[in-house]
C-alpha positions in Angstrom: -12.3 10.2 -15.3 -13.0 12.3 -18.4 -14.8 10.6 -21.3 -12.5 9.0 -23.8 -12.9 8.4 -27.5 -12.8 4.6 -27.3 -16.1 3.3 -26.0 -14.7 0.4 -24.0 -12.3 2.8 -22.2 -15.5 4.4 -20.7 -16.9 1.1 -19.5 -16.3 0.3 -15.8 -14.7 -3.2 -16.2 -15.3 -3.8 -12.5 -19.0 -3.6 -12.9 -19.5 -6.1 -15.7 -20.1 -9.8 -15.3 -18.8 -12.1 -18.1 -19.6 -13.9 -20.2 -21.8 -11.5 -22.2 -22.7 -10.1 -25.6 -23.3 -6.3 -25.7 -23.5 -3.5 -28.3 -20.2 -1.6 -27.8 -20.7 1.0 -30.5 -22.9 2.0 -33.4 -21.8 4.2 -36.3 -24.0 5.5 -39.1 -21.7 6.1 -42.1 -22.0 9.1 -44.5 -24.1 7.1 -47.0 -26.5 5.8 -44.4 -24.9 2.3 -43.8 -24.8 1.2 -40.1 -21.9 -0.5 -38.5 -22.5 -2.2 -35.1 -19.6 -3.3 -32.9 -20.3 -6.0 -30.4 -18.3 -6.9 -27.3 -18.2 -10.7 -27.1 -16.7 -11.1 -23.6 -15.5 -14.6 -22.6 -13.7 -13.8 -19.4 -14.2 -11.6 -16.3 -12.0 -8.5 -16.8 -8.9 -8.3 -14.6 -9.6 -11.7 -13.1 -9.1 -14.2 -16.0 -8.0 -14.2 -19.6 -7.7 -16.6 -22.6 -4.3 -17.9 -23.5 -3.1 -16.6 -26.9 -3.2 -19.9 -28.8 -6.9 -20.2 -27.8 -7.5 -16.5 -28.8 -5.8 -17.0 -32.1 -7.7 -20.2 -32.9 -11.0 -18.7 -31.9 -10.3 -15.7 -34.1 -9.4 -17.7 -37.2 -12.3 -20.2 -36.8 -15.0 -17.7 -35.9 -13.9 -15.3 -38.7 -14.1 -18.1 -41.3 -17.3 -19.9 -40.0 -19.4 -16.8 -39.1 -19.5 -15.8 -42.7 -21.3 -19.1 -43.5 -24.2 -17.8 -41.5 -24.3 -14.1 -42.2 -23.2 -11.7 -45.0 -23.2 -8.9 -42.5 -20.0 -10.0 -40.7 -17.3 -7.4 -41.4 -14.7 -8.3 -38.8 -14.0 -10.5 -35.8 -11.0 -9.3 -33.8 -9.4 -10.2 -30.4 -9.2 -7.7 -27.6 -5.6 -7.0 -26.5 -6.6 -7.8 -22.9 -7.4 -11.4 -24.0 -10.8 -11.4 -22.4 -12.9 -11.4 -25.5 -13.5 -10.3 -29.1 -15.1 -7.5 -31.1 -17.6 -8.5 -33.8 -18.2 -5.8 -36.4 -21.5 -6.2 -38.3 -22.8 -4.2 -41.2 -26.3 -4.0 -39.6 -28.4 -2.1 -37.1 -28.1 -3.4 -33.5 -29.9 -6.7 -32.9 -28.5 -8.5 -29.8 -30.8 -11.6 -29.9 -30.0 -12.2 -33.6 -26.3 -11.7 -32.9 -26.4 -14.1 -30.0 -27.8 -16.7 -32.3 -25.1 -16.0 -34.9 -22.4 -16.3 -32.2 -23.9 -19.5 -30.8 -24.2 -21.1 -34.3 -20.6 -20.2 -35.0 -19.5 -21.5 -31.6 -21.1 -24.9 -32.6 -19.0 -24.8 -35.8 -15.9 -24.3 -33.7 -16.9 -27.2 -31.4 -17.3 -29.4 -34.5 -14.1 -28.3 -36.2 -11.3 -30.7 -36.8 -8.7 -28.1 -37.7 -8.2 -24.3 -37.4 -8.6 -22.6 -40.8 -5.5 -21.0 -42.2 -3.3 -22.2 -39.3 -0.1 -22.4 -41.4 2.9 -20.4 -42.4 1.4 -19.4 -45.8 -1.9 -18.0 -44.5 -1.0 -16.8 -41.0 1.7 -14.6 -39.5 2.2 -17.1 -36.6 0.8 -20.3 -37.9 2.3 -22.4 -35.0 0.5 -20.4 -32.4 -2.8 -22.2 -32.4 -4.7 -24.6 -30.2 -8.0 -26.0 -31.5 -8.5 -27.8 -28.2 -8.1 -24.7 -26.1 -10.4 -22.8 -28.4 -13.0 -25.5 -28.2 -12.7 -25.5 -24.4 -13.2 -21.8 -24.1 -16.1 -21.8 -26.6 -17.8 -24.7 -24.8 -17.5 -22.8 -21.4 -19.0 -19.7 -22.9 -21.7 -21.5 -24.8 -22.8 -23.2 -21.5 -23.8 -19.8 -20.2 -25.6 -18.6 -23.3 -28.8 -18.0 -21.3 -27.1 -15.1 -19.4 -25.2 -13.5 -22.3 -27.6 -10.5 -22.4 -26.8 -9.7 -18.7 -23.8 -7.4 -18.8 -23.7 -5.5 -15.5 -23.4 -7.2 -12.1 -26.6 -6.7 -10.0 
């Protein structure tokens, strides 16, 4: 297939093994700032996916809590395929440090008693959340932290 503009469209999703954390893209902006986009993959592509209430609750809780650990967090967004998230950082690539940030934030999610901003005032679909499903997904991913740097199947 010809190369595409979106980096993840050039990734052979059959060759990866989730869960993992990988650098998906790096952009150096005109004034020299660096943005690094990480692929935080929870589920094996085309085999499993996260349910939307879990995705939504992970998104809210991670986006809120990660900023307690790093001023470099720009955005945390779900993938449309529901297999993971993109983490955008205002920093040069550093996978080990990002793994530690993700793990600390996952611990925050496991200790949460409520999903931040899960209401009609602060969210476009405030009823579409499940803290329990988010915690279950995060716990499963966190249990495999030692393999997060392994992206491609052997």
